[in-house]
C-alpha positions in Angstrom: 0.0 0.0 0.0 1.2 3.5 -0.8 1.7 5.1 2.6 2.0 8.6 3.9 5.6 9.1 5.1 7.2 7.2 2.2 5.4 8.6 -0.9 7.1 11.6 -2.3 4.7 12.5 -5.0 0.9 12.4 -5.0 -0.4 13.0 -8.5 -4.0 14.3 -8.8 -6.0 13.1 -11.7 -9.6 14.2 -12.6 -11.7 11.1 -11.9 -13.8 11.4 -15.0 -10.7 11.4 -17.3 -10.1 7.7 -17.7 -7.4 8.4 -20.3 -5.4 10.5 -17.9 -6.0 7.9 -15.1 -4.3 5.2 -17.2 -1.3 7.5 -17.9 -0.9 8.4 -14.3 -0.9 4.8 -13.1 1.7 3.9 -15.7 3.9 6.9 -14.7 6.5 7.5 -12.0 4.3 9.0 -9.3 4.6 7.3 -5.9 0.9 7.7 -5.4 -2.1 8.5 -7.6 -5.1 10.5 -6.2 -8.3 10.2 -8.3 -10.1 13.5 -7.7 -13.9 13.4 -7.4 -14.0 17.0 -6.0 -12.5 20.2 -7.5 -11.3 18.9 -10.8 -14.7 17.3 -11.8 -17.6 19.3 -13.1 -21.0 18.5 -11.4 -22.3 16.9 -14.6 -19.5 14.3 -14.5 -19.5 13.5 -10.8 -21.2 10.1 -11.2 -18.9 9.2 -14.1 -15.8 10.1 -12.0 -17.1 8.0 -9.1 -17.6 5.0 -11.4 -14.1 5.4 -12.9 -12.6 5.6 -9.4 -14.2 2.4 -8.2 -13.3 0.4 -11.3 -9.7 1.7 -11.1 -9.4 0.8 -7.4 -10.6 -2.7 -8.1 -8.2 -3.2 -10.9 -5.2 -1.6 -9.1 -5.7 -2.4 -5.4 -3.6 -0.6 -2.8 -2.2 1.8 -5.4 -4.9 4.4 -5.7 -6.2 7.1 -3.2 -9.5 8.9 -3.9 -10.4 12.5 -2.9 -14.1 12.4 -2.3 -16.4 15.4 -2.3 -16.7 17.3 1.0 -19.3 16.6 3.7 -22.6 18.3 3.1 -22.3 18.2 -0.7 -24.8 16.3 -2.9 -22.2 13.7 -3.7 -20.3 12.9 -0.5 -22.4 10.1 0.8 -22.5 8.3 -2.6 -18.7 8.7 -2.9 -18.1 7.1 0.5 -20.5 4.3 0.0 -19.1 3.4 -3.4 -15.5 3.1 -2.0 -16.4 0.5 0.6 -14.7 -2.7 -0.4 -13.2 -1.1 -3.5 -9.6 -1.8 -2.7 -8.7 1.8 -2.5 -5.5 2.6 -0.6 -7.4 5.3 1.2 -9.6 8.4 1.0 -8.5 12.0 0.9 -11.1 13.9 2.9 -11.4 17.6 1.9 -12.4 20.4 4.2 -12.1 18.2 7.3 -13.4 20.1 10.3 -15.4 17.7 12.6 -13.6 14.9 14.4 -16.8 13.1 15.0 -17.8 13.2 11.3 -14.4 12.0 10.3 -14.5 9.2 12.8 -17.9 8.2 11.5 -16.5 8.1 7.9 -13.6 5.9 9.0 -16.0 3.5 10.7 -18.3 3.3 7.7 -15.7 2.8 5.1 -12.9 0.9 6.9 -10.4 2.8 4.8 -7.4 4.9 5.7 -8.2 8.6 5.8 -5.9 11.5 4.7 -7.5 14.7 6.0 -7.1 18.1 4.3 -7.3 21.2 6.5 -8.9 23.9 4.4 -10.5 26.3 6.8 -10.0 28.1 10.1 -12.3 25.6 11.8 -10.3 22.7 10.5 -7.1 24.3 11.6 -8.4 24.9 15.1 -9.4 21.2 15.3 -6.2 19.8 13.7 -4.9 18.0 16.9 -8.3 16.4 17.5 -8.7 15.4 13.9 -5.3 13.7 13.9 -6.3 11.6 16.9 -10.0 11.0 16.3 -9.7 7.4 14.9 -7.0 4.8 14.3 -7.6 4.9 10.6 -6.4 8.5 10.3 -3.3 8.2 8.1 -2.3 11.9 8.1 -3.4 15.5 8.1 -2.3 18.0 5.5 -3.0 21.5 4.5 -5.1 22.4 1.4 -3.5 25.8 1.1 -5.6 27.5 -1.6 -8.8 27.1 0.4 -7.1 27.7 3.7 -5.5 30.9 2.6 -8.8 32.2 1.3 -10.7 31.3 4.5 -8.0 33.0 6.6 -7.9 36.0 4.2 -4.2 35.5 3.7 -2.9 37.1 0.5 0.7 35.9 0.8 1.2 32.2 1.1 4.4 32.8 3.1 2.1 33.9 5.9 0.8 30.4 6.2 4.0 29.3 8.0 2.3 29.3 11.4 -0.6 27.2 10.1 1.8 24.8 8.5 3.7 24.4 11.8 0.5 23.7 13.6 -0.4 20.9 11.2 3.2 19.5 11.4 2.9 19.4 15.2 -0.6 17.9 15.1 0.7 15.0 13.0 3.7 14.3 15.1 1.8 14.6 18.4 -0.6 11.9 17.2 2.3 9.7 16.1 1.5 10.2 12.4 4.0 10.7 9.6 5.1 14.2 8.4 2.3 15.9 6.5 2.2 16.0 2.7 2.7 19.5 1.2 0.1 21.2 -0.9 0.3 21.7 -4.7 2.5 24.2 -6.6 0.2 25.6 -9.3 2.7 27.3 -11.6 3.5 24.4 -13.9 6.1 26.4 -15.8 8.2 27.2 -12.7 9.9 23.9 -11.7 12.8 25.9 -10.1 10.3 27.6 -7.8 8.7 24.2 -7.1 12.0 22.7 -6.1 12.9 25.6 -3.9 9.5 25.7 -2.2 9.5 22.0 -1.7 13.0 22.1 0.0 11.7 24.9 2.3 8.7 22.8 3.2 10.8 19.7 3.7 13.0 21.6 6.1 9.8 22.8 7.9 8.7 19.3 8.6 6.8 18.1 5.5 7.4 15.0 3.5 6.1 14.5 0.0 4.0 16.8 -2.1 0.7 16.8 -4.1 1.4 17.5 -7.8 -0.9 18.2 -10.7 1.3 17.4 -13.7 3.8 14.6 -14.3 6.5 17.2 -15.1 6.4 18.2 -11.4 7.3 14.7 -10.2 11.0 14.7 -10.8 11.9 17.9 -8.8 9.6 16.7 -6.0 11.3 13.3 -5.9 14.7 14.8 -5.9 13.8 17.1 -3.0 12.3 14.5 -0.8 14.9 11.8 -1.4 17.9 12.1 0.9 21.0 12.8 -1.1 24.1 10.6 -1.1 26.2 12.8 1.2 23.4 13.1 3.7 22.9 9.3 3.8 26.7 8.7 4.1 26.9 11.1 7.0 24.0 9.4 8.7 25.5 5.9 8.2 28.9 7.1 9.5 27.2 8.5 12.6 25.4 5.2 13.3 28.5 3.3 12.8 30.1 5.4 15.5 27.6 4.1 18.0 29.8 1.0 18.6 32.7 3.3 19.5 30.6 5.4 21.9 29.6 2.4 24.0 27.3 3.3 26.9 27.8 7.1 26.5 24.6 9.0 26.3 26.3 11.9 24.4 29.6 12.3 22.8 31.6 14.2 20.1 32.3 12.0 17.1 35.5 12.0 15.0 34.1 14.8 12.8 33.7 17.1 15.8 29.9 16.7 15.9 28.0 16.6 19.2 25.9 13.5 19.2 23.0 12.7 21.5 19.9 10.4 21.3 18.0 13.0 19.2 20.8 13.2 16.7 20.9 9.4 16.5 17.1 9.2 15.9 17.4 11.7 13.0 20.2 9.7 11.4 18.2 6.5 11.7 15.3 8.2 10.0 17.5 9.3 7.1 18.9 5.9 6.6 15.6 4.1 6.9 14.0 6.5 4.4 16.9 6.1 2.0 16.6 2.3 2.2 12.9 2.4 1.7 13.2 4.7 -1.4 16.0 2.7 -2.9 18.9 5.0 -2.4 19.9 8.5 -3.7 17.8 10.6 -6.1 17.4 9.2 -9.7 15.7 10.7 -12.7 11.9 10.1 -12.8 11.2 11.9 -16.0 7.9 10.6 -17.5 7.2 10.1 -21.2 4.0 12.2 -20.6 5.8 15.2 -19.1 4.6 17.4 -21.9 1.1 16.0 -22.1 -2.0 17.7 -20.8 -1.9 18.1 -17.0 -3.1 15.0 -15.1 -4.7 17.1 -12.5 -6.5 20.4 -11.9 -5.6 23.4 -14.1 -3.3 26.1 -12.6 -5.2 28.5 -10.4 -8.0 26.0 -9.6 -8.7 25.6 -5.9 -7.0 22.3 -5.1 -5.0 20.7 -2.2 
């Protein structure tokens, strides 16, 4: 199963576009998210749901589905259709109510990835992260969140991001997945922004075009030097013996927190198969496999 904490790229695909769904599943994204919400016009909601269910049954444990938000005309049908479908999990937009989320988990029996897209959701982030054992993670949906908070400059979301990072880790969940970068032409900005979010406690990113996958993978894969430093530090544990803290042969102060960080880097590198490699897709210049730039997405 594709899990939060190991997947670097989460590629959104409009659920009613079966042609793009096939391309996405054959491409390099670590996870594919079939979108039944923002990227699907109302007239195509039923079609998108049917495509999502068929896809989940044919590719079990590979596909996540973003359902329509609670209170919409389609949310109950979305949830009911996914029961027993084989979906890896559900992305839940506009999560605000811990009790409603817990009820959804009980009804579907599927892992839930919650999106915080409002001030009410942000206030309840800690409760949402702990409301049910099937909560797999909590992440920001920054376009909607910024609009609800009346924030004009995304940089001013830093405090909200930090709250979501803390909510995940306090609940024992993986680091949250970063929100989308909507400027498809600016891959340099995508890489720089992803690195800043990685350093702020995020892991992985939602993407809306295959061309965004390679810079995202490179950012969230530990580089060779980082892995070698971490392995050397862990190798030094044998020399340290029973010492709780020490200075290693490179002059670095080492304590249990530093050791834990090094273990995380090496375990992540092993899980991802080593240092960054190219993940360029043959569809990089095709039509976007997700929402168009500027669309409210997460």
